[in-house]
C-alpha positions in Angstrom: 5.5 16.5 -64.5 7.0 19.9 -65.1 4.8 23.1 -64.9 6.0 24.0 -68.5 3.9 21.1 -69.8 0.6 22.9 -69.0 1.8 26.2 -70.5 3.0 24.6 -73.7 -0.2 22.7 -74.3 -2.2 26.0 -74.1 0.1 27.6 -76.7 -1.2 26.2 -80.0 1.3 28.3 -82.0 4.2 26.0 -81.0 4.8 22.9 -82.9 7.1 21.3 -80.4 6.1 20.8 -76.9 9.0 20.7 -74.5 7.2 18.7 -71.9 9.8 17.6 -69.4 8.9 14.6 -67.2 10.6 14.8 -63.9 10.2 12.1 -61.2 11.5 12.8 -57.7 12.4 9.8 -55.7 13.6 9.9 -52.1 16.7 7.8 -51.6 17.4 5.9 -48.4 19.9 8.6 -47.4 17.1 11.2 -47.5 18.4 13.0 -50.6 16.4 13.4 -53.8 17.1 11.4 -56.9 15.8 12.9 -60.2 14.9 10.9 -63.3 14.1 12.8 -66.6 12.0 11.5 -69.5 12.3 12.3 -73.2 11.1 15.3 -75.1 8.0 14.5 -77.2 6.3 16.4 -80.1 3.1 18.3 -79.7 1.4 16.0 -82.2 2.4 12.9 -80.3 1.3 14.6 -77.0 -2.2 15.4 -78.4 -2.5 11.8 -79.5 -2.0 10.6 -76.0 -3.8 13.4 -74.2 -6.8 11.2 -73.6 -4.7 8.8 -71.7 -3.1 11.3 -69.4 -5.4 10.8 -66.5 -4.7 7.1 -66.6 -1.0 7.7 -66.8 -1.0 10.0 -63.9 -2.9 7.6 -61.7 -0.8 4.6 -62.8 2.5 6.2 -62.1 1.4 8.3 -59.1 2.6 11.6 -60.7 1.1 15.0 -60.2 0.8 15.8 -63.9 1.5 19.3 -65.2 1.8 20.8 -61.8 4.3 23.0 -60.0 4.8 20.4 -57.2 8.1 18.5 -56.8 6.9 15.7 -54.6 3.2 15.5 -54.2 1.9 13.5 -51.2 3.9 11.1 -49.1 1.9 8.3 -50.6 2.7 9.2 -54.2 6.4 9.7 -53.3 6.5 6.2 -51.9 4.6 4.8 -54.9 7.3 6.2 -57.2 10.2 4.9 -55.1 8.5 1.6 -54.5 8.9 2.0 -50.7 6.1 1.5 -48.2 5.4 4.6 -46.1 6.4 4.2 -42.5 3.4 3.9 -40.2 2.6 2.9 -36.6 2.0 4.2 -33.1 4.8 4.7 -30.5 4.3 5.5 -26.8 7.4 6.6 -24.9 7.0 6.8 -21.1 9.3 7.5 -18.2 12.1 10.0 -17.4 10.9 13.6 -17.2 14.6 14.7 -17.5 14.6 13.2 -21.0 11.1 14.3 -21.9 11.9 17.7 -23.5 14.4 16.1 -26.0 12.1 13.2 -26.7 9.2 15.5 -27.4 11.2 17.8 -29.7 12.7 14.8 -31.7 9.2 13.2 -31.9 7.7 16.3 -33.4 10.4 16.5 -36.1 10.2 12.8 -36.8 6.4 12.9 -37.3 6.7 15.8 -39.7 9.0 13.7 -41.8 6.9 10.5 -41.3 3.2 11.6 -41.1 2.1 8.0 -40.9 3.7 7.6 -37.4 2.1 8.9 -34.2 4.4 9.3 -31.2 3.1 10.0 -27.7 5.6 11.1 -25.1 4.7 10.9 -21.4 6.5 11.4 -18.1 6.0 9.4 -14.9 9.6 8.8 -13.9 12.4 6.4 -14.9 11.0 3.6 -12.8 7.7 3.8 -14.6 9.5 3.8 -18.0 11.6 0.8 -17.2 8.7 -1.2 -15.7 6.3 -0.5 -18.6 8.8 -1.5 -21.3 9.7 -4.7 -19.5 5.9 -5.5 -19.3 5.5 -4.8 -23.0 3.0 -2.0 -22.3 4.8 0.7 -24.3 7.2 0.8 -27.2 9.9 3.0 -25.4 10.8 3.3 -21.7 12.8 6.4 -21.0 15.2 6.3 -18.0 18.0 8.3 -16.4 19.3 5.1 -14.8 20.3 1.6 -16.0 17.4 -0.8 -16.0 19.4 -3.1 -13.7 18.7 -0.7 -10.9 14.9 -0.9 -11.3 14.4 -4.5 -12.5 15.6 -7.2 -10.2 14.4 -10.1 -12.3 17.2 -11.0 -14.9 14.5 -12.4 -17.2 13.0 -8.9 -17.5 16.4 -7.4 -18.4 16.7 -9.9 -21.3 13.4 -8.7 -22.8 14.6 -5.2 -23.5 17.4 -3.4 -25.3 19.3 -0.4 -24.1 19.8 2.6 -26.3 21.9 5.4 -24.8 20.9 8.6 -26.7 22.7 11.3 -24.8 24.1 12.5 -21.4 22.2 14.6 -18.9 23.8 16.7 -16.2 21.9 17.5 -13.0 22.4 20.2 -10.4 21.0 21.6 -7.2 18.8 24.6 -7.8 17.6 27.2 -5.3 15.2 30.1 -5.2 16.6 33.2 -6.7 16.6 35.0 -3.4 18.9 32.5 -1.8 22.2 34.4 -1.3 24.8 31.6 -1.8 26.1 30.6 -5.2 28.4 27.7 -4.2 28.0 24.9 -1.8 30.2 22.1 -0.4 29.2 18.6 -1.4 29.2 17.6 2.3 26.8 20.5 3.2 24.5 19.5 0.3 24.3 16.0 1.8 23.4 17.4 5.2 20.6 19.5 3.7 19.1 16.5 1.9 19.3 14.4 5.1 17.8 17.1 7.3 20.9 17.8 9.3 21.1 21.4 8.0 17.9 23.3 8.0 18.9 27.0 7.8 20.8 28.8 5.1 22.9 30.6 7.6 24.6 27.3 8.4 26.1 27.3 4.9 27.0 30.9 4.6 23.6 32.3 3.6 21.0 34.5 5.2 19.2 33.5 8.4 16.3 31.8 6.6 14.8 28.3 6.7 15.6 25.8 4.0 12.6 24.2 2.2 13.7 20.9 0.6 11.8 19.8 -2.5 12.5 16.2 -3.4 11.6 14.1 -6.4 9.4 11.0 -6.0 11.0 7.7 -5.1 10.7 6.3 -8.7 12.6 9.2 -10.2 15.8 8.5 -12.0 16.9 12.1 -11.4 16.6 11.5 -7.7 18.5 8.2 -7.9 21.3 9.9 -9.8 21.4 12.9 -7.4 21.4 10.7 -4.3 24.0 8.3 -5.6 26.5 11.2 -5.8 25.3 13.5 -3.1 24.2 11.1 -0.4 26.7 8.4 -1.3 24.8 5.8 0.7 24.0 8.0 3.7 20.7 7.0 5.3 17.9 9.6 5.4 16.3 9.6 8.9 12.7 8.5 8.9 11.8 11.8 10.7 13.0 13.9 7.7 10.1 14.0 5.2 10.5 16.8 2.7 7.8 17.3 0.1 8.1 15.3 -3.1 7.2 16.2 -6.7 6.5 13.8 -9.6 8.2 15.8 -12.3 11.3 17.9 -12.9 9.1 20.7 -14.3 7.0 20.9 -11.2 10.0 20.8 -8.9 11.6 23.7 -10.9 8.4 25.7 -10.6 8.1 25.1 -6.9 11.7 26.2 -6.3 11.1 29.4 -8.3 8.0 30.3 -6.3 9.1 29.2 -2.8 11.4 31.4 -0.7 14.4 29.4 0.7 13.6 26.4 -1.5 16.2 23.9 -2.9 15.8 20.9 -5.2 17.6 19.4 -8.2 16.9 19.2 -11.9 18.5 18.3 -15.2 20.4 21.0 -17.0 17.7 20.9 -19.7 15.3 22.6 -17.2 17.6 25.5 -16.3 16.0 29.0 -16.7 16.2 32.4 -15.1 13.4 31.8 -12.6 15.9 30.1 -10.2 19.6 29.6 -9.9 21.8 26.5 -10.1 24.5 26.2 -7.5 28.2 25.3 -8.0 29.4 22.4 -6.0 32.8 22.6 -4.4 33.6 25.5 -6.8 32.7 23.5 -10.0 30.2 25.0 -12.5 27.3 22.8 -13.6 27.9 22.8 -17.3 28.5 20.4 -20.2 32.3 20.8 -20.4 32.6 19.8 -16.7 30.3 16.8 -17.2 32.4 15.5 -20.2 35.5 15.0 -18.1 33.6 14.1 -14.8 34.7 17.3 -13.0 30.9 17.7 -12.5 29.9 14.3 -11.0 26.1 14.5 -11.0 25.2 13.1 -14.5 23.8 10.1 -16.1 23.0 8.5 -19.5 19.6 9.0 -21.0 18.4 5.6 -21.9 15.6 4.8 -24.4 14.8 1.2 -23.7 12.9 -0.8 -26.3 11.8 -4.4 -26.7 14.7 -6.7 -27.7 13.2 -6.7 -31.2 11.3 -3.4 -31.7 8.7 -2.8 -34.4 9.7 -1.0 -37.6 8.5 2.4 -36.6 10.2 2.3 -33.2 13.4 1.1 -34.7 13.3 4.0 -37.2 12.7 6.5 -34.5 15.6 5.3 -32.5 17.8 5.5 -35.6 16.6 9.0 -36.0 17.5 9.8 -32.4 21.1 8.7 -33.0 21.3 10.5 -36.4 23.0 13.8 -37.1 19.7 15.8 -37.1 19.3 15.0 -33.4 22.8 14.4 -32.2 24.3 17.3 -34.1 21.4 19.7 -33.3 18.6 19.0 -30.9 20.7 17.4 -28.2 22.7 20.5 -27.4 19.9 22.9 -28.3 17.7 21.2 -25.6 20.5 21.4 -22.9 21.8 17.8 -23.2 25.3 16.5 -24.0 26.1 14.3 -27.1 27.5 10.9 -26.4 30.4 11.8 -28.7 31.6 14.5 -26.3 32.2 12.3 -23.3 35.8 11.6 -22.2 34.6 9.1 -19.6 32.1 6.4 -19.3 29.9 5.0 -16.5 28.8 1.4 -16.0 25.6 0.1 -14.4 27.3 0.0 -11.0 28.1 3.7 -11.2 31.9 3.2 -11.7 33.4 5.9 -13.9 36.5 5.3 -16.1 38.3 7.0 -18.9 37.4 6.1 -22.4 
C-alpha cells in the first residue's frame, strides 16, 4: 500500500483520502507487474480501519509503508508462486570454480531460499560424484566420457556446456622468454628439456609444476601439448591439486612453469605465447589457440527444481552476457568451431 495512505489518515482536515493500493508482482520474466486498486473516501476508510490488520495479513501486503516489495515470501504470496528453495552442491573443476562461485552468489541473492556450495577437487571428482548421485552438479573441463567408462553411468547424467575456457603455459615472471614452440613445450613436460637456455632463455633450471592426475585442466593441456607422447617414469614433477595453488607456486618459484585457465591470469606471473600465437579469447574462438575446452556442468538426467533453475540462470543473459567474460571465460555464442568428445575440432 502506498506511503501516501499513512499521511492522509493523519490529516483529519481532508475529506477524501487518496489511498492508492499498489501490488507489485514479479512476472516469470523477472519484470514487475503493477496492479492498482480504486480510490476510496475517508469515511469509508475509517469504517474499515479496524479490519486493516486482517486485510494486510490476508493479502500479504505491507500496508501504508514505503516498501515496494516486502519480503520474498510476501511477494510470492501475491504472485501465487512458491518461493524457490533447496540446497545445491557443485564439485569438480577448479578452472570453472571462479565463474561458478560468482554466479552462485548472484543467484542466491535473487533466491534466498537456495543455498549453493561450490567446491573444487578436479574434473574427475566432479564427474564421478555426479554419476554416483552424491552431488547436484559435477563441474568438468572434459567430457564425462573420458572419466566414466561405464556407459550406464553416462546415461544417468546430463551435459550442460556453459562456456569455453582457454588454458595456457605460465612461467615465473623472471623467466626471460615470452614465446615457446609447441614441440619445446612438450619436451619440457616430458623431462627432455630441463634448462631455460635450451629454449632461448637464461641458463637456469626449469621447475615443472603439474596438476594432479584427475585434473581436467591437465587432461586438456596434455591432449594438445603431449599429443599422446609418453612421459618417462623417471620424470616426476611436483603436482598441485588446484589451479590457484599451481599459479601461486609459479609466481613464487624461480624458473617455474605450469599451466592454468585464462581465468587465473594475473600480473604475478606471465603467460607464454605458443608458436607466436597469443593466449586470448579471440584466438580460442577460431581455434588458432588450440588449448581450450568446454566447461561442463553435469547434473542428474532429471535435476531437482533448484538445480534446474540455477542451470537456466547460468545460460541466461546475466551470466552469459556479463559474468562469463568478466571472469575470463568465453561465451558459447562466440565460438566459430566446435569440439566433440574425441577431441575432433570442426567449423560450426
